[in-house]
C-alpha positions in Angstrom: 2.7 26.4 4.9 5.8 25.5 2.9 5.5 23.7 -0.4 7.8 20.9 0.8 5.6 20.3 3.9 2.4 20.3 1.8 3.8 17.9 -0.7 5.0 15.5 2.0 1.7 15.6 3.8 -0.2 15.0 0.7 1.9 11.9 -0.1 1.7 10.7 3.5 -2.0 11.1 4.1 -3.7 11.0 0.7 -1.8 8.5 -1.4 1.7 7.9 -2.8 2.3 10.2 -5.7 -0.1 12.9 -4.7 2.7 15.2 -3.4 4.4 14.8 -6.8 1.1 15.8 -8.6 1.0 18.9 -6.4 4.5 19.7 -7.4 3.7 19.1 -11.1 5.9 16.1 -11.3 3.4 13.9 -13.0 5.6 11.1 -14.3 7.0 10.2 -10.9 3.6 10.7 -9.4 2.1 8.2 -11.8 4.9 5.7 -11.1 4.4 5.9 -7.4 0.6 5.8 -7.7 0.5 2.8 -10.1 3.1 0.8 -8.2 1.4 1.3 -4.8 -2.1 0.6 -6.3 -0.8 -2.6 -7.9 0.7 -3.8 -4.6 -2.4 -2.9 -2.7 -4.6 -4.5 -5.3 -2.7 -7.7 -5.0 -2.9 -7.7 -1.2 -6.6 -7.0 -1.3 -7.2 -9.7 -3.9 -5.2 -12.2 -1.8 -7.3 -11.3 1.3 -10.5 -11.8 -0.7 -9.3 -15.2 -2.0 -8.3 -16.3 1.5 -11.7 -15.2 2.9 -13.5 -17.1 0.1 -11.4 -20.2 0.9 -12.1 -20.1 4.6 -15.8 -19.5 4.1 -16.0 -22.4 1.6 -14.2 -24.6 4.2 -16.8 -23.6 6.8 -19.7 -24.4 4.4 -18.1 -27.8 3.6 -17.8 -28.6 7.3 -14.0 -28.7 7.2 -13.9 -25.9 9.8 -16.4 -25.9 12.6 -18.6 -22.9 13.0 -16.8 -21.9 16.2 -15.0 -18.6 16.8 -11.7 -20.2 17.9 -11.6 -22.5 14.9 -12.4 -19.7 12.5 -9.8 -17.4 14.2 -7.2 -20.1 13.9 -7.9 -20.5 10.2 -7.8 -16.7 9.6 -4.6 -16.1 11.5 -2.8 -19.1 9.9 0.4 -17.7 8.2 0.8 -18.2 4.5 3.6 -20.5 3.4 5.9 -20.9 0.4 5.5 -18.8 -2.7 2.3 -17.3 -1.3 4.1 -15.8 1.7 6.9 -14.6 -0.6 4.5 -12.7 -2.9 2.6 -11.2 0.0 5.9 -10.0 1.5 7.1 -8.5 -1.8 3.8 -6.7 -2.3 3.8 -5.4 1.3 7.4 -4.2 0.9 6.6 -2.6 -2.5 3.6 -0.8 -1.0 5.6 0.5 1.9 8.5 1.6 -0.3 6.3 3.4 -2.7 4.7 5.3 0.2 8.0 6.1 1.9 9.7 7.2 -1.4 6.7 9.3 -2.2 6.9 11.2 1.1 10.7 11.7 1.1 11.0 12.6 -2.6 8.0 15.0 -2.6 9.6 16.7 0.4 12.9 16.9 -1.3 11.4 18.3 -4.5 9.3 20.7 -2.6 12.3 21.9 -0.6 14.1 22.7 -3.9 11.1 24.8 -4.9 11.0 26.5 -1.5 14.7 27.3 -1.7 14.3 28.7 -5.3 11.3 30.8 -4.2 8.8 29.0 -6.5 5.3 28.2 -5.4 
């Protein structure tokens, strides 16, 4: 299998930056890994906070213990700055992943063309 394909598959299916680590491009690999982990951490933290908030509302009796009421609370879209930050984190995560795949393929292609492995 070509180096370019291996690097792109690593970045696509393992994590952003892993293809760069495979190609010995550690600086860019670290940038992609850290930025994607930061975005993912924020999204997971937000999901945890939202789950805590909804469970507290259920315990306080503000939301009845019925599936449709809980579903309605869970699927309620965030508003204001909260929605903006979630969108920024999501776009950042997707960009890091996409850039990791494309750039690792590009760098691997250079190595393939130069005959390096």
